N, C-alpha and C positions, 0 to 999 in steps of 0.2 A: 474319498472312498470309491473304489471301482470294483463292483461285484458281478459275477456271472452265476446265475441260478440254473442248474442243470438237472435233467432227469427225464424219464419217459412221459408220454402223454398221460394225463390223469394223475400225475404225482403231486400236483398242487403247486406247481411253480408260479402260476399267475397269482394265486392267493397269497403265497408267502412273499413274492416280490412286492406286491402292493403293501403288505404289512411292513416290510423292511423300509420301503420308500416313505411311508407315513411316519414310522418310528424314528428314522434317522435323517429325514430331510433329503432323501435321494429322489432322482427322477426314475420312474419305472419305464424301461424301454423294451417294447416288444415289436418285432417286425410287422406283425399284423396292424398294430396301431400306427406305425410309421407309414405303411402302405396306405391305410385309409386316409390319414392326414394329407399325404402328398397327392393322392388321387383327388381328394376334395379340393385342394388348393390348385390343382392342375399345374404343378411344377413339371419341368421336363422329365425328371426321374419318375414322378407320379404318373405321367402320361405313359411312359415306357412300361411301368409296372401294370397299369390298367390294361394295356393291350395284351400282355401275357395272361393276366388273370381272366380276362373276358374270353380268351381262347382256351381256357382250361389248362394252361401250361404253367410249369414252375417258373417263377421269376428268377432270372439268372443272377449269379453272384455279383456280376458287375453292377447291376441295378440295386440289389439288396445292400451290398457293401457301400455303394454310393450314398444311399439313404442314411445308413448308420454313420458314415463319415460326416455328412452334413449335420446330423443331430449332435454328434460328439463335439464338433467344432463349435456349435451354438452353445454347448454347455461347458466350453473350455476344458474338455476332456476329464471332467471330475464329477463326483457326486451322482452316480448312476448305478442301477442294478439292471443287468441284461437278462431278459426272460425269453427262452426259446431261441436264442441266437448266441453263438454260432451253432449251426446244425451239422456242419461237415468239417472235415480236416482243412480243406482249402479256405473256408470262411474263418476258421480259427487261426490259421497261419496269417491270413491277411489282418485280422483284428490285432493279434499280438504284435505284428510288425508296425501297424499303424499307430498303436498306442505307444510302442517303444520310440517311434519317430518323434512323438510329442512328449517324451519323458513322462509318460503316464501309464506305468505297468498295471496290470490287473492286481488288485489287492488280494482277492480270494475267489475261489470257485467252490460253490456248495452244490453237492449232488444229493438230491432227495431220492432215497431208496425205498421203493414200495414193491412188495411181491406182485407178480403179474396177475394172479387171480384176484387179488385185492383191487387192482386197477380195473379189471374187467367188471367186477361187481360195482365199483365206485362209479365208473363212467356210464354203465348201463342204467343207473338210477338217476341220471341227469334228465331234466326236462327244460325246454325253452319256451318262454312265453311268446307266442306267435305275433302278439300285438306290440309288445314293448321290447322284445329281444332279450329280456332278463333271463338269466340261467339259474335254475334252482336244482337242488338235490333233494330227493324225496325223503332222505334220512337226516342229512346234516344241515340242510338249508331249505326246508320246505316252502312252497309258495304261500303267500298270504291267503287267508280264508276267502277273501273277496275276488280271487282270481279263478274264473270258471275253469273246470277241468278240461273242457273242450278247446281251451286256448293253449293248453300245454302240449307241446310237440315232442315226441321221442325221435330225435334226429337219426337218420339212417346210419351215420358214422358213430352213433352211440349204442348200436346193437352189438352184442358179444362177438359175432364173427368179424364185423368191421373193426372192432377194437383190437382183436388179435392180429388182424392184417396190419393195422397202424403200428402195433408193438413190434411186429416182424420187421417193418421198415426202419423203425427206430434202432433195433438191434444191429441191423446191417449198416446203416448210414451214420447214426449219431453216437451210439455207444462207444465206438473207437475213440471218441474225443476224451474219454476218461483217461486213457493212457497218455494221450497228448498233454492234457492239463496236469496230470500228476507229475510229469517230467519238467514242467515249465512254470508252475505257479503253486501257491498254497492251495491245496485241494482237501476238501472235507466231505466225508460221507455222513449223511444225517438220516436217521430213521424218519421216513415221511408218513408213518401210520399213526392213527390215533386222532385225538382232538386237535383242532387247528391251533389252539393256544399252546398245547404241548409241543407241537412241531415247531412253532415259532420260537419257543424257549430253547429247543435243541439247536436251532439255527444260530441263535444269539450266542449260546454257549460255545458253539464250534468256532465262531470267528472272533470271540472276545479277546483271545490272547494273541491274535495276529498283529504283528508289528504295524503301527500306524492306525490301529482301530481303537485308540483310547476313547473311553467314554461309552463304549457299547456294552 
């Protein structure tokens, strides 16, 4: 099974990708995790990525795609859910061609749909533990009582104005992928609002009838 989870920042892609991975024995792949692992291991691509990140620059597609290619080969091109990748049409074109070259087409693309103002509200309520790096939500996943309030940081990119800027970038650069994927793969829009378990159920229902997903 080869899945792509798609949607704007704050739609819950990471959470639902982890749940899909746990439920169906998949590997959860995010470029952020790939960058961190490669940088820690000091691989050639990791060193390249580190240079761009340290300079505050976007990591070019040649490096990002290379890291994805290495991981897909390691996994024999199966049993994964991609979270937050691809982000652009060129990345998507490369991914589709790379998987086709290895006879491993994408099984399904799931797009989580959440109204913009819900995303602004959702993200603006996130807090990060400055000591452990754990991310909490004041409403849906509050920090444990033993975590001091002064350890909880409201990151600048989780303030409403910054969130709307990120959403604007998403609409310009990433949302066109919807048309791309609709024309080339099994594409499902899923309501991403409400309780996490409810969203997980909708995702499962959306892909249950897709050919090759027996048992889901």
